[in-house]
C-alpha positions in Angstrom: -8.3 1.4 3.7 -9.6 -2.0 4.4 -6.8 -3.3 2.0 -4.1 -1.6 4.0 -4.0 -3.9 7.0 -3.3 -7.3 5.3 -0.7 -5.7 3.1 0.9 -4.0 6.3 0.7 -7.1 8.5 2.3 -9.4 6.0 4.9 -7.1 5.1 6.1 -6.2 8.5 5.2 -9.6 10.1 2.9 -8.0 12.7 0.1 -10.7 12.3 -0.3 -13.9 10.6 -1.6 -13.2 7.2 -2.7 -15.6 4.4 -1.1 -15.3 1.0 -4.4 -15.2 -0.7 -5.6 -12.2 1.6 -2.3 -10.3 0.9 -2.7 -10.9 -2.9 -6.4 -9.8 -3.0 -5.6 -6.6 -0.8 -2.7 -5.7 -3.0 -4.8 -6.3 -6.2 -7.7 -4.2 -4.9 -5.3 -1.5 -3.7 -3.8 -1.2 -7.2 -7.1 -1.0 -8.7 -8.1 1.8 -6.5 -5.0 3.7 -7.2 -5.5 3.3 -11.1 -9.0 4.9 -10.4 -7.4 7.7 -8.4 -4.9 8.1 -11.1 -7.5 8.6 -13.7 -9.2 11.1 -11.5 -6.1 13.0 -11.2 -5.3 12.7 -14.8 -8.7 13.6 -16.3 -9.1 16.7 -14.2 -5.3 17.9 -14.4 -5.7 18.1 -10.7 -2.7 18.7 -8.2 -4.8 17.5 -5.3 -7.7 15.2 -4.7 -10.5 17.8 -4.1 -9.3 21.2 -5.1 -6.1 22.9 -5.9 -5.0 23.0 -2.4 -4.2 20.3 0.4 -7.2 19.1 2.0 -8.1 16.4 4.7 -8.8 14.0 1.8 -5.3 14.3 0.6 -4.0 13.6 4.2 -6.3 10.8 4.7 -5.3 9.0 1.7 -1.5 9.9 1.5 -0.5 8.9 5.0 -1.2 5.2 4.5 0.1 5.3 1.0 3.5 6.5 2.1 3.9 3.2 4.0 2.8 1.1 0.9 5.0 3.2 -1.3 7.9 2.5 1.1 7.5 -1.3 1.3 5.1 -2.8 -1.3 4.5 -0.7 -4.3 7.7 -0.8 -6.2 9.1 1.4 -9.0 7.4 -0.7 -11.6 4.1 -0.1 -10.3 4.6 3.6 -9.7 5.4 4.0 -13.4 1.8 2.8 -14.1 0.3 5.4 -11.8 2.4 8.5 -12.7 -0.3 11.1 -11.4 -0.6 9.2 -8.0 3.2 9.1 -7.7 3.6 12.8 -8.5 0.7 13.8 -6.2 2.3 11.7 -3.3 5.7 13.0 -4.0 4.3 16.6 -3.7 2.6 15.7 -0.5 5.7 14.6 1.1 7.6 17.7 0.2 5.3 19.9 2.2 7.1 21.4 5.1 4.3 20.4 7.5 4.7 16.8 6.3 8.4 16.7 6.6 8.2 18.2 10.2 6.0 15.3 11.3 6.9 12.4 9.2 10.5 13.2 8.1 11.9 12.6 4.7 10.4 9.8 2.7 12.1 7.4 0.3 10.2 5.1 -1.9 11.3 1.5 -2.2 12.9 0.4 -5.5 12.0 -3.3 -4.8 9.0 -4.6 -2.8 9.7 -6.1 0.5 9.0 -9.9 0.6 5.8 -10.5 2.7 5.7 -12.9 5.5 2.8 -15.2 5.3 1.0 -17.5 7.9 2.4 -21.1 8.0 -0.1 -23.5 6.6 -0.9 -26.2 9.1 -0.2 -29.6 7.8 -3.1 -32.0 8.7 -1.6 -35.4 9.7 -3.5 -38.6 8.9 -4.7 -40.3 12.1 -2.4 -43.2 13.0 -4.1 -46.5 13.2 -4.3 -47.9 16.8 -2.7 -51.2 17.4 -4.9 -53.6 19.0 
């Protein structure tokens, strides 16, 4: 979750975000998703905690929907097939569709908007 905001802000231009913060957040998010992918893979699980939808699934899936729609493209989704399958199954629940609507994942990541770097000007010599 802490990594979600820098990615969200930079992608949609809501707040100035530094490129370094965005890249670090994206890297940490991808690492976390690799861990979740291994968790789902090793236990042959369809959900995070049990074999049914829980609050844990909802808590993780809702922010991921936004990231999968904007920043985590098809190339990355191939690297985490269990997470992708889990999220695709989540968004197919009638309860989710009735509240969020139909979800389509991005084919290519949206280019983020970064904060402009301030240029420091050298002080001008004062003429005497």
